[in-house]
N, C-alpha and C positions, 0 to 999 in steps of 0.2 A: 478754616475754623477761626472764628473771631474770639480773641481773648478779652476778658473784662478789663476795664480801666485800672482796677486794683492790681491785676496781674501785670499790666504794662508798667505801673509804677514800681513794682517789685523788680521786674526784669530789666528795665532800662539801666539802672546803675550797675547791675551785675554784668550785662553785656559789655559795658565800658571797661570792666576789669579783665575780661577775657582777652588775652593777647591777640587772638585771631580777629577780634572785632573792635579793639580799643581805638583804632584810628578812624573808625567809621562815624559818619554824622548821625544825628538823632533820627532823621527821617529814615535812614537805612536801618538803624536799630529797630524802629517801629515796624518796618517792612519784615524784618527777620522775625519779630515777635508774632506777627500774623501766622507764622508757620509753626509756632511752638505749641505743643499740647501739654495738658496737665494730666498726670496719671497718679493713681493711689496704689500703694503697695503695703501689704501687711508686714509685720516684723519677720525677719529672717527670710525675706524674698530674694532669690538670686537674680540680680539684674543682668549679669553676664559673667562668663568664666574666662579666665586667662586663655588666650589662644583663639577665642571667638572672633568672628569678623567684627571690626569696629564699624558700627552702623548709626551712632547717634551721640549727641552732646547731652549731658544731664546737668540740670540746675536744681538744687534742693530748695523747695519752698518751705517745707516743714519736715522734720525728722532727722535721721542720722544714717549715714551710709558708711560701711566699712570697705576700704580698698585693701586688698591683700593678695599675697602670692599663695597658691595652693601648696599644701604639704607635698614634698617630693617623695617621701617614703612613708610606709605604714607606721603609725605610732607618732609621727612627727606632727607638730601643730602648724597651722597656716601662719605665715609671716605677715604681720600687719604692716601696711605701707602708709596708710593715711586714714583719717576719719573725716568725712565731709559732713558739715552741719548746715543749718539754715543759711541760705544765700551763697553757699559754696557750689562749685561746679567741677566737673570732671568729664573726660572723654572728648574734649574739643578737637584733638588732633585726628580723631576718626572721621571728621567731616572732610578732611583734605588729604588723608593718607589711606592707603590700602593695607597698612600694616595690621596684623591681628592685635587684639587686646593684650597688653603686657602685664595685666593684673586682673583679678576678679573683683566683682562688686556685689555686695549684699546689704539689704536694709538691716539696721540694728533694731530699730523700733518702727512702728507704723510711720510711713513717710508719704509726702506729696512731692512729686518730682516733675519738673518741666522737662520736656524732651523735644529736641530738634533733630529729626531724622536726617540721615545723610541724603536720602532720596528727595525730601523736601528742600534741603539745602541746595542740592544740585539743580533742582527746578528753579529755585530762586536765582541762582547764578546764571542760568540760561536766559532768564527774562530781565535781569538787571545787569547790564554790562559794566556799569560803574562799580557795583558791588564786586563783580568778578575781577575787575582790574585792581581794586583795593585789596581784596583777599590775596591775589597773586603777589602784589607788591609786599604785603605783610609776610607772606610765606617765604619769599625770596630773602627778605631782610632777616627773618628768624633763622633761616638756613645758613646765611652768611655768619650771623652771630654764633651759631652752634659750631660752625667750622673753626671760628677764631678761638673758641674755648677749648678745643681739642688739643 
């Protein structure tokens, strides 16, 4: 699915901020953008629940998303983790990890969200060996840094 030039202009600077993609060149970013779709969600729409399979990266074009932990007991309120606004992103580790979602996500207001599915991302890695090598190097680097901070 071809994205409009306007969407490419919005997405390029955001991809550069995502740690997983920050070291990639502009042509590779443009190739990734070709696989991103735009979805519209009403207010209070559940994007995913804590424990669900991580299957996509989300980038907010317009709107507001609440990231939270479900209430553990009856009568308890959900615990807010973050609020993602325009040009914010979340869920990027789902593209390279088989870990379940560690929080839930729901729209607060009507939202437009760019989505890169794990399936499309894997197809992209299969056809673009340079991207696969760069993503692998980025992941190894991040894992090393995570180990050093423990």
